[in-house]
N, C-alpha and C positions, 0 to 999 in steps of 0.2 A: 245433121246441126252441128256448126262451127261452133267453138270460141275462138272468143279475142282475150289476145294478152296483150299487158300494158306493156315498154320496156321503156325506162330511164335511168339515163346516166348517161346518154352517146356523145362521144367526140363527138365537136363541131362538123366535123371531114370526115364523119360516117359516110357513103351516098345509100344511095337506097337500095344497087348493087350489092354493095359492099355487104348493107345489112340482111338482106334476103339471103346472100350465099354464105354468111355467119349460121342463123338460122337452122337453111338446109343443113350444112354442113354439122351440126347436129344432130342431126337423125330427127328431126323434126316438118313434116311433111304440109307448107307453108297454099292457103288457098290464096289471101293475099299479103303484104307488107308494105311499112312507107313511112319515113322521117317525117315528122314535123315538121314544119315553115312556115315562121313569121310572113303572111302572104304579101305586105306591104317589101317589107327589106328581103324572104329569100331568106333569111339568117334560120338554123336549124334552132329550135327551141330544145334538143336535148333527149326528146322520149321522141317513142314510135312505137307503131300498135301492129300485130301480127294477127292475123286469121288461121287459126290450124283446120288441117282437114278435116272433116266428117270422119270418126272411130281411132284419130290423134288419145292421148293419156292427157288433158290437163294437166291435171299435177306433176305428171313424169317430164312435158314439157318446161312445165316449169320451174323445175329442179335442173331440168338440163341447163338451163338459159341461167337459171339465178346465181350472181356471185362470177362468172365466166365476166373475163377482160376479150374488150372490143377493141382497141386501138390505144392498148394505154386507161380505159375507165374499165369498172367494177360496175356490171349491167345488176340491177332491181327491179324483178318480173316479176307480175302482180295478174291473177285473174281480173279480166271486167272489161266494159263495153266502153269504158271511157264517157258518159254519161253525163259525171260531173263536169266533162271537161270538154264538154260541146261537139262530141267527136257522132258525128254521121253515119259513118256507115263505109263499105272497103273502097279505095285509095279509086278516081278517075279522073277525067280531063275538063275542068272547070277551066280551060281557056288561061289558067293563071298558071300551071303548071302542077297542078292537081285540085283535089276535093276544099276546097274552101271553108273552114270550121270557123266562124268567128274573126281572129283575126291572126287565123293557123292556117295552112296549107300543107296540107296530107299531098303528098307529093308523090 
């Protein structure tokens, strides 16, 4: 069973590739990750999601990322599936650059 982390306070210039590299460099095995963007403008909303591999320790992953600095911004990390934000699953190709979630796109 995988677990999802909600990562907020992302710098607007952080790309999906940079986000994933930052997480994997912290020693966390990632199943999927993505920066959430507005589906109409493509502007990042300042947060993203990470799905960690089965067997990873959720608390250890959270503490390993929480408070870390990525491109000048201090990250805040919480466990969760983002249901309150309409997050519907892993990133995918919806023809809009990523998965549409309301007015957001998980790229």
